[in-house]
C-alpha positions as CSV (number, residue, x, y, z in Angstrom):
1,M,0.0,0.0,-0.1
2,A,1.2,3.6,-0.7
3,S,-0.1,7.0,-1.4
4,E,-1.5,8.3,-4.6
5,S,1.6,10.5,-4.9
6,S,3.8,7.6,-4.3
7,F,2.3,5.6,-7.2
8,Y,2.8,8.6,-9.7
9,R,6.6,8.9,-8.3
10,V,7.0,5.0,-9.3
11,L,5.1,5.5,-12.4
12,H,7.4,8.4,-13.5
13,E,10.6,6.6,-12.5
14,E,9.6,3.6,-14.7
15,G,8.5,5.6,-17.6
16,L,4.9,4.8,-17.6
17,M,3.5,8.3,-17.5
18,A,3.9,8.8,-21.2
19,H,0.7,9.3,-23.3
20,R,-1.2,6.4,-24.2
21,G,-4.0,5.8,-26.8
22,H,-4.6,6.8,-30.3
23,V,-5.4,10.3,-29.5
24,R,-2.7,12.8,-30.8
25,P,-1.2,14.5,-27.5
26,G,-2.0,18.0,-27.0
27,R,0.8,20.4,-28.2
28,S,1.6,24.0,-27.0
29,H,2.0,26.7,-29.3
30,S,3.9,29.6,-28.7
31,K,2.5,33.3,-29.0
32,P,3.0,34.6,-32.6
33,R,5.5,37.2,-33.1
34,S,4.4,40.7,-32.2
35,H,4.5,43.3,-35.0
36,V,4.6,47.1,-34.5
37,A,3.1,49.5,-36.8
38,T,4.5,53.1,-36.8
39,G,2.6,54.3,-39.8
40,P,-0.2,53.0,-42.3
41,G,0.9,50.3,-44.8
42,Q,3.0,48.3,-42.2
43,V,0.9,45.6,-40.7
44,W,-2.2,44.3,-42.2
45,T,-4.7,42.0,-40.7
46,W,-7.2,40.1,-42.7
47,D,-10.0,37.5,-42.1
48,I,-13.2,35.9,-43.6
49,T,-16.5,36.0,-42.1
50,Y,-20.0,34.4,-43.1
51,L,-23.1,36.4,-44.4
52,R,-26.3,34.6,-44.6
53,S,-27.4,33.6,-48.2
54,P,-31.0,33.1,-49.3
55,V,-30.5,29.4,-49.2
56,R,-30.5,27.9,-46.0
57,G,-27.6,26.3,-44.8
58,T,-25.3,28.4,-47.4
59,F,-23.4,31.3,-47.0
60,Y,-21.6,34.4,-48.8
61,F,-18.0,35.1,-47.6
62,L,-16.7,38.7,-46.8
63,Y,-13.2,38.7,-47.3
64,L,-11.7,41.8,-45.4
65,V,-8.3,43.3,-44.9
66,L,-7.4,46.0,-42.2
67,D,-4.6,48.1,-41.7
68,I,-3.9,48.0,-37.9
69,W,-2.3,51.3,-37.6
70,S,-5.3,53.3,-39.0
71,R,-7.8,50.7,-38.6
72,K,-8.8,51.4,-42.2
73,I,-10.4,48.6,-44.2
74,V,-7.9,48.5,-47.2
75,A,-10.0,46.0,-49.2
76,A,-13.1,44.1,-48.6
77,E,-14.8,41.8,-51.3
78,V,-17.8,39.3,-51.1
79,H,-17.7,36.1,-52.8
80,E,-19.8,32.5,-52.9
81,E,-16.9,30.3,-51.7
82,E,-14.0,30.3,-49.5
83,S,-10.8,30.2,-51.8
84,M,-7.0,30.7,-51.5
85,D,-7.2,32.1,-55.3
86,L,-9.7,34.7,-54.3
87,A,-7.8,35.7,-51.2
88,A,-4.3,35.8,-53.3
89,D,-6.2,38.0,-55.5
90,L,-7.5,40.3,-53.1
91,A,-4.0,40.7,-51.4
92,R,-2.6,41.5,-54.6
93,K,-5.3,44.2,-55.5
94,A,-5.0,45.8,-52.1
95,S,-1.2,46.3,-52.2
96,T,-1.4,47.6,-55.4
97,A,-4.1,50.0,-54.4
98,E,-2.2,50.9,-51.3
99,G,1.2,51.5,-53.0
100,V,2.9,48.8,-50.8
101,R,6.4,48.3,-51.9
102,P,8.2,44.7,-51.3
103,G,9.6,44.3,-47.9
104,E,7.2,47.0,-46.2
105,L,4.2,44.8,-45.0
106,V,3.4,42.1,-42.7
107,L,0.1,40.5,-43.5
108,H,-1.4,38.6,-40.4
109,S,-4.3,36.0,-40.5
110,D,-5.5,32.9,-38.8
111,N,-4.7,29.4,-40.0
112,G,-7.7,28.8,-42.4
113,G,-7.0,27.2,-45.6
114,P,-7.4,30.3,-47.9
115,M,-5.0,32.1,-45.6
116,K,-2.1,29.2,-45.8
117,G,-2.8,27.8,-49.3
118,A,0.1,27.3,-51.6
119,T,-1.4,30.3,-54.1
120,M,-1.8,32.5,-51.4
121,L,1.6,32.2,-49.6
122,A,3.3,32.1,-53.4
123,T,1.5,35.3,-53.9
124,L,2.5,36.9,-50.9
125,Q,6.2,35.8,-51.6
126,R,6.2,37.3,-55.1
127,L,4.7,40.5,-53.8
128,G,7.5,40.9,-50.7
129,I,4.8,40.4,-48.2
130,A,5.7,38.5,-45.1
131,A,2.9,36.4,-43.8
132,S,2.2,36.3,-40.0
133,F,-0.3,33.6,-38.6
134,S,-2.3,33.1,-35.3
135,R,-2.0,30.1,-33.1
136,P,-4.4,27.5,-34.0
137,R,-7.8,27.9,-32.3
138,V,-6.8,31.1,-30.6
139,S,-9.1,33.8,-31.8
140,D,-7.9,36.8,-30.0
141,D,-4.6,36.5,-32.0
142,N,-6.6,38.3,-34.9
143,A,-8.9,40.3,-32.5
144,M,-8.8,43.4,-34.6
145,C,-10.6,41.9,-37.6
146,E,-13.1,40.2,-35.1
147,A,-13.9,43.7,-34.1
148,V,-14.5,44.9,-37.3
149,F,-17.0,41.9,-38.0
150,R,-18.9,42.7,-34.9
151,T,-19.1,46.3,-35.6
152,L,-20.5,45.2,-39.1
153,K,-23.1,42.6,-37.7
154,Y,-24.4,44.8,-34.8
155,R,-24.8,48.0,-37.1
156,P,-28.6,49.0,-36.9
157,G,-28.7,48.8,-40.5
158,F,-27.4,45.3,-40.8
159,P,-30.1,42.9,-42.2
160,R,-32.0,40.7,-39.9
161,R,-33.0,38.5,-42.8
162,P,-30.5,37.0,-45.2
163,F,-29.2,38.9,-48.0
164,A,-31.3,38.2,-51.3
165,S,-28.7,38.0,-53.7
166,L,-24.8,38.0,-53.7
167,D,-25.1,41.6,-55.4
168,E,-27.1,42.8,-52.5
169,A,-24.5,41.7,-50.2
170,R,-21.9,43.4,-52.0
171,R,-23.6,46.7,-52.0
172,W,-24.2,46.5,-48.3
173,V,-20.7,45.7,-47.7
174,A,-19.5,48.5,-49.9
175,D,-21.8,51.0,-48.1
176,F,-20.6,49.7,-44.6
177,V,-16.8,50.1,-45.8
178,A,-17.5,53.8,-47.0
179,W,-19.1,54.6,-43.6
180,Y,-16.6,53.0,-41.4
181,N,-13.5,54.6,-43.2
182,G,-14.9,58.0,-43.7
183,E,-17.7,58.6,-41.0
184,H,-17.1,56.3,-38.1
185,L,-15.4,58.0,-35.2
186,H,-13.3,55.0,-34.0
187,S,-13.0,54.9,-30.2
188,G,-9.7,53.4,-30.6
189,L,-8.4,56.3,-32.3
190,R,-9.5,59.1,-30.0
191,Y,-12.6,59.6,-32.1
192,V,-11.4,60.3,-35.6
193,T,-12.2,58.2,-38.5
194,P,-9.9,55.6,-40.1
195,N,-9.5,58.0,-43.2
196,D,-8.2,60.9,-40.8
197,R,-5.8,58.3,-39.0
198,H,-4.4,56.8,-42.3
199,E,-4.0,60.2,-44.0
200,R,-2.2,61.5,-41.0
201,S,-4.8,64.5,-40.5
202,D,-5.6,63.3,-36.9
203,D,-3.0,65.4,-35.5
204,A,-4.6,68.7,-36.5
205,I,-8.1,67.5,-35.6
206,L,-7.2,66.4,-32.2
207,A,-5.1,69.7,-31.6
208,Q,-8.1,71.6,-32.3
209,R,-10.4,69.4,-30.1
210,R,-7.8,69.8,-27.3
211,R,-7.8,73.8,-27.8
212,V,-11.8,73.4,-27.7
213,Y,-11.9,71.4,-24.5
214,S,-9.2,73.6,-22.8
215,A,-11.1,76.7,-23.3
216,A,-14.4,75.0,-22.0
217,R,-12.6,74.1,-18.9
218,K,-11.2,77.5,-18.3
219,R,-14.7,79.2,-18.8
220,T,-16.4,77.0,-16.5
221,P,-14.0,75.2,-14.3
222,R,-16.5,73.8,-11.7
223,R,-17.9,71.6,-14.3
224,W,-14.7,69.7,-14.5
225,S,-13.6,67.3,-11.7
226,A,-10.5,66.3,-13.4
227,E,-8.3,67.2,-16.7
228,I,-9.8,67.1,-20.0
229,R,-9.8,63.8,-22.1
230,N,-7.0,62.8,-23.6
231,W,-6.9,64.2,-27.1
232,F,-3.5,63.4,-28.2
233,P,-3.0,61.0,-31.2
234,V,-2.8,57.4,-30.8
235,G,1.0,56.4,-30.9
236,D,2.3,53.1,-32.4
237,V,0.0,50.1,-32.7
238,T,1.3,46.5,-31.8
239,L,-0.2,43.4,-33.2
240,N,0.1,40.5,-30.6
241,P,1.9,42.5,-27.8
242,P,4.0,41.0,-25.2
243,R,1.9,40.3,-22.0
244,A,4.1,43.2,-20.3
245,H,3.1,45.6,-23.0
246,V,-0.7,45.0,-22.5
247,A,-0.3,45.2,-18.7
248,A,1.2,48.8,-19.3
């Protein structure tokens, strides 16, 4: 007779605590490398989400590419299938439209088939774009795209019924992208639009906002229990920051 811990000690010493059975043992995955964007066109992230179609059980697929520094949607397309060829074509068109030069850009995604397909990876290599991937089955490694998808699907105008056609879905997404980039005052950007940030006009906008708030506080100090809101521009943006960076 012996205690449970003694039996485990003996099993360890005899090498009998190895994984047993036909199930593959679990593997740990290190956190993906951090990437810091100090301006637009340096780090993008992209993903695919489902949009309901008129046929029950089938979907349209929204491909969306986001610049993490400005939160600007630099490309968005709706298709009837998930495909690495469509993803590669979108990456090519987006990099051309934004004037990305080889060696300047990191493109982050999850581990889906269209993201890691041979055509997609070959296209990125040809364009000089570095590929970055999330850990398997870890959704918050690609949290920025998920946040945009949530904004899209919780918009008051997002249809409760399925989209009647592919053209209707494409029109709705195009309208959303125009609103998101040009009108949406993004809380993560000190309430300027992604276009303002992308074009670097947020400095002037926020400077004017600081002057207005400072003047208002000076006129009626009793209405202010503390300093005015932080209206200085957001600094660098880090994709997958280290834990210490997050805590700071």
